[in-house]
C-alpha positions as CSV (number, residue, x, y, z in Angstrom):
1,X,107.5,149.0,153.4
2,X,110.7,149.1,152.4
3,X,111.2,145.5,153.4
4,X,108.5,144.8,151.1
5,X,109.4,146.6,148.0
6,X,113.3,144.8,148.6
7,X,111.4,141.4,148.6
8,X,109.4,142.7,145.0
9,X,112.8,143.6,143.9
10,X,114.5,140.6,144.5
11,X,112.4,138.8,142.6
12,X,111.2,141.5,139.8
13,X,109.9,138.3,137.3
14,X,107.5,138.1,139.7
15,X,106.1,141.0,141.0
16,X,102.5,140.5,141.9
17,X,103.4,137.6,144.1
18,X,105.8,138.8,146.3
19,X,104.6,142.2,146.9
20,X,102.2,143.5,149.6
21,X,100.3,141.6,151.9
22,X,99.3,137.8,151.9
23,X,95.9,138.5,150.3
24,X,94.1,137.5,147.6
25,X,90.9,140.1,147.0
26,X,88.4,140.3,144.5
27,X,89.1,140.8,140.5
28,X,87.5,144.3,140.1
29,X,86.4,147.0,142.0
30,X,83.1,147.3,140.6
31,X,82.3,143.4,140.6
32,X,79.6,141.9,142.7
33,X,81.0,138.8,143.0
34,X,80.3,137.2,146.4
35,X,83.2,137.2,149.0
36,X,85.8,133.9,149.1
37,X,84.6,131.1,151.6
38,X,85.2,132.1,155.2
39,X,85.0,129.6,158.6
40,X,84.8,126.7,156.0
41,X,81.5,127.8,154.7
42,X,80.4,129.0,150.8
43,X,79.5,132.2,149.9
44,X,75.9,131.0,149.7
45,X,75.9,129.4,153.2
46,X,77.1,132.4,154.4
47,X,74.1,134.7,152.4
48,X,71.8,132.3,153.6
49,X,72.5,132.9,157.1
50,X,71.9,136.7,156.3
51,X,76.0,137.1,157.1
52,X,77.9,139.9,155.1
53,X,82.1,139.4,154.9
54,X,82.4,141.6,157.8
55,X,80.2,139.9,159.9
56,X,81.7,136.4,159.4
57,X,84.8,137.4,160.2
58,X,85.7,140.0,162.6
59,X,88.5,139.6,164.8
60,X,90.0,142.2,167.4
61,X,92.2,144.6,165.7
62,X,91.8,143.9,162.2
63,X,91.1,146.4,159.2
64,X,87.7,144.2,159.2
65,X,87.0,145.1,162.7
66,X,87.8,148.7,162.2
67,X,85.5,148.8,159.1
68,X,82.3,148.1,161.2
69,X,83.2,151.8,162.7
70,X,82.8,153.9,159.7
71,X,79.7,155.4,159.4
72,X,77.5,154.9,156.5
73,X,76.1,158.2,154.5
74,X,75.6,159.5,151.4
75,X,78.3,161.8,149.3
76,X,77.9,165.1,150.1
77,X,77.8,167.8,147.2
78,X,81.7,168.6,146.2
79,X,80.6,172.4,146.4
80,X,83.7,174.6,147.7
81,X,86.2,171.9,147.3
82,X,89.6,172.8,146.5
83,X,93.0,171.6,146.7
84,X,93.9,174.8,148.9
85,X,91.4,173.8,151.1
86,X,93.9,171.4,152.6
87,X,96.6,173.7,153.1
88,X,99.9,174.3,150.6
89,X,100.7,171.4,148.5
90,X,103.5,169.1,150.5
91,X,104.1,171.1,153.3
92,X,106.7,170.4,155.9
93,X,104.4,169.2,158.6
94,X,106.8,166.9,160.6
95,X,109.3,169.8,160.6
96,X,112.4,167.8,159.7
97,X,113.4,170.3,157.1
98,X,112.2,168.1,154.4
99,X,108.4,168.7,152.2
100,X,106.1,165.8,152.3
101,X,106.7,164.9,148.9
102,X,110.4,164.0,149.5
103,X,109.8,162.5,152.6
104,X,107.6,159.9,151.0
105,X,110.0,159.4,148.2
106,X,112.8,158.7,150.7
107,X,110.6,156.3,152.6
108,X,109.0,154.2,149.7
109,X,111.8,154.2,147.1
110,X,115.5,152.4,147.5
111,X,118.8,153.0,146.5
112,X,117.8,156.4,146.5
113,X,120.1,159.4,146.2
114,X,119.8,163.1,146.9
115,X,120.3,166.3,145.0
116,X,123.5,167.6,146.2
117,X,123.1,170.7,148.4
118,X,119.6,170.0,149.7
119,X,120.9,168.4,152.8
120,X,119.8,164.9,152.1
121,X,115.7,166.2,151.3
122,X,115.2,166.4,147.4
123,X,115.2,162.6,146.0
124,X,117.5,162.6,142.6
125,X,117.0,158.9,141.7
126,X,115.8,155.9,143.1
127,X,114.3,152.5,142.4
128,X,110.6,152.0,143.0
129,X,108.9,149.0,143.2
130,X,105.1,150.3,142.6
131,X,102.5,148.7,144.7
132,X,99.6,149.6,142.6
133,X,101.1,147.7,139.5
134,X,103.6,145.3,140.8
135,X,106.2,146.8,138.3
136,X,109.9,148.6,138.9
137,X,110.4,152.0,138.0
138,X,113.7,153.6,137.8
139,X,112.9,157.2,139.5
140,X,115.0,160.1,137.7
141,X,114.0,163.7,139.3
142,X,113.8,166.1,135.9
143,X,110.7,168.2,134.3
144,X,110.2,164.8,132.0
145,X,110.5,162.5,134.3
146,X,109.6,162.9,137.6
147,X,105.8,162.6,136.8
148,X,106.9,158.4,136.6
149,X,106.6,158.4,140.7
150,X,103.5,160.4,141.9
151,X,102.4,161.0,145.4
152,X,99.1,159.5,145.7
153,X,96.5,159.9,148.4
154,X,95.2,157.0,149.4
155,X,91.6,158.5,150.1
156,X,91.4,161.4,147.5
157,X,91.0,165.0,149.3
158,X,87.9,165.6,147.3
159,X,86.5,162.3,148.3
160,X,87.5,163.2,152.0
161,X,85.7,166.6,151.2
162,X,82.0,164.9,150.2
163,X,82.4,162.6,153.1
164,X,83.1,164.3,156.2
165,X,86.1,166.9,155.5
166,X,84.0,169.7,155.3
167,X,83.7,169.5,159.4
168,X,87.2,169.3,160.0
169,X,89.5,172.3,161.0
170,X,91.7,173.7,158.4
171,X,94.6,172.3,160.3
172,X,93.0,168.9,160.5
173,X,92.8,168.9,156.5
174,X,96.3,169.9,156.2
175,X,97.2,167.0,158.4
176,X,95.3,164.6,156.5
177,X,97.0,166.1,152.9
178,X,99.9,165.2,154.4
179,X,99.9,162.3,156.8
180,X,102.1,159.4,155.8
181,X,99.6,157.2,156.9
182,X,97.3,158.4,153.8
183,X,100.1,158.8,151.3
184,X,101.9,156.3,149.0
185,X,104.6,156.7,146.2
186,X,102.8,155.4,143.0
187,X,103.1,154.9,139.3
188,X,101.8,157.9,137.4
189,X,99.6,156.6,134.8
190,X,97.8,154.3,137.7
191,X,97.5,157.1,139.9
192,X,96.0,159.4,137.2
193,X,93.3,156.4,136.7
194,X,92.5,156.5,140.0
195,X,92.0,160.2,140.5
196,X,89.7,160.5,142.9
197,X,87.4,157.1,143.1
198,X,86.8,155.3,145.9
199,X,87.0,151.8,146.6
200,X,83.7,150.8,145.1
201,X,85.0,152.1,141.4
202,X,88.9,151.5,141.3
203,X,91.4,149.0,143.3
204,X,94.8,148.9,142.4
205,X,95.6,146.1,139.3
206,X,98.1,144.1,141.8
207,X,95.6,142.2,143.6
208,X,98.2,141.7,146.0
209,X,98.2,144.7,146.9
210,X,94.5,145.1,147.5
211,X,94.2,144.2,151.4
212,X,96.6,146.3,152.5
213,X,95.5,149.2,149.9
214,X,91.8,148.9,151.5
215,X,92.7,148.4,154.9
216,X,94.9,151.7,154.6
217,X,91.9,153.9,153.5
218,X,89.6,152.3,156.1
219,X,92.6,153.2,158.8
220,X,92.6,156.8,157.3
221,X,88.6,157.2,157.5
222,X,88.9,156.2,161.0
223,X,91.4,158.7,162.1
224,X,90.0,161.6,160.8
225,X,86.3,160.6,161.3
226,X,85.2,160.4,157.7
227,X,82.6,158.5,156.3
228,X,81.6,155.9,153.5
229,X,79.0,155.3,151.1
230,X,77.2,152.1,151.1
231,X,78.8,150.6,147.8
232,X,82.4,152.1,149.0
233,X,81.6,150.1,152.3
234,X,80.6,147.0,150.6
235,X,83.6,147.1,148.2
236,X,85.9,147.0,150.8
237,X,84.2,144.3,153.1
238,X,84.7,142.0,149.6
239,X,88.2,142.6,149.7
240,X,88.3,141.8,153.5
241,X,86.3,138.7,153.5
242,X,89.2,137.2,151.7
243,X,91.7,138.5,153.7
244,X,90.0,138.6,157.3
245,X,93.1,138.9,159.1
246,X,94.4,141.8,157.5
247,X,95.7,144.3,160.4
248,X,94.9,147.8,161.0
249,X,97.9,149.8,159.6
250,X,100.9,150.5,161.6
251,X,101.5,154.3,161.4
252,X,105.0,153.8,160.3
253,X,106.0,157.7,159.4
254,X,108.2,158.8,157.0
255,X,112.2,157.2,156.7
256,X,114.4,158.9,159.2
257,X,116.4,161.6,158.1
258,X,120.3,162.1,158.5
259,X,120.9,165.2,160.2
260,X,124.1,166.5,158.4
261,X,126.8,167.2,161.1
262,X,126.5,170.8,162.6
263,X,122.9,171.1,161.7
264,X,120.5,171.5,164.3
265,X,117.1,170.6,163.1
266,X,114.0,173.4,164.7
267,X,112.8,170.4,167.5
268,X,112.6,171.4,171.0
269,X,114.5,167.9,172.0
270,X,117.4,168.6,169.8
271,X,119.7,167.5,167.2
272,X,118.3,164.3,165.3
273,X,115.0,164.3,167.5
274,X,111.8,164.5,165.4
275,X,108.9,165.9,166.6
276,X,105.6,164.3,166.6
277,X,102.6,166.0,164.9
278,X,99.0,164.5,166.2
279,X,96.2,165.4,163.8
280,X,93.8,165.6,167.0
281,X,93.3,164.6,170.8
282,X,92.3,161.0,169.7
283,X,96.2,160.6,168.2
284,X,97.3,162.3,171.3
285,X,96.1,160.0,173.5
286,X,96.9,157.3,171.6
287,X,100.5,158.1,171.9
288,X,100.0,158.3,175.9
289,X,100.8,162.0,175.5
290,X,97.4,163.5,176.8
291,X,97.0,166.1,178.8
292,X,99.4,167.9,176.5
293,X,100.5,171.5,177.4
294,X,102.3,174.3,175.6
295,X,106.0,173.4,175.2
296,X,105.4,169.6,175.2
297,X,106.3,168.0,171.7
298,X,103.5,168.0,169.3
299,X,101.7,170.7,171.1
300,X,98.9,172.5,169.0
301,X,96.7,175.3,170.4
302,X,93.8,173.2,168.6
303,X,94.1,171.2,171.8
304,X,93.1,173.4,174.2
305,X,89.5,174.2,173.3
306,X,88.8,175.9,176.6
307,X,91.8,177.8,176.6
308,X,92.8,176.7,179.9
309,X,96.4,176.0,178.9
310,X,95.8,172.2,179.0
311,X,95.1,170.3,176.1
312,X,93.3,167.0,175.4
313,X,91.5,166.7,178.6
314,X,88.5,165.1,178.0
């Protein structure tokens, strides 16, 4: 991510060209325009053959293929939703001593400085290449300036609540709210305009970023067993139809923290060694850490559903 942002900063006069992945998705989230040509055929030819964008290009390991695995259902009522259902805002889930907001700022900003006395946790200033608008923002922490750069949940928490998160455990919801896969630093006004919209009603104005954006939404919903509405699915399929090779996003985590001399982080492995945090047994198995036991890096009692002292065995 920082590589892309550095490239944007070096050519700020053309941010919409250089930022994000090389894809040119459709113009608006609510547009009913047909997908771009696929496999040398016109959209009309694809439609005549009964093919949707998700059917014309479904290479293994792509976001388009992953989209096909997401269930399609109606939106559930928002009854019972509150931010507190996803745990306290910006918890330190990776146990590196810094809250999630500052972890993401440190990951997504360049030339950052830190507030003295915070052990390089609290970001004080930095340069931010916003993926949603393609503009560059000078971030300065302060009561009237910090909101210029906000941390966006790519899949909004209220949207997640209405599409399956009510059935998640409290810990899984806390992980979802703090998962770097589901978080981007973003221009404050753009984040406000997005609010809790899904892809059917909002897409970034920076068209060059839309493929990566909807791929990230798809990956989050797959990771946490959430569903999409038909309109949301179709909007994402239309975007990915113009960039069918867009890969499933890699889990990149947050920027590594420099541990001050003499400090020992609260991790089983010792100084400077991050403790993995797994959202569920699927993530444990994907990391090759199953079966997992008490004392193992990333252990959580939720993995031991049958109480035999060994987790993620089934």
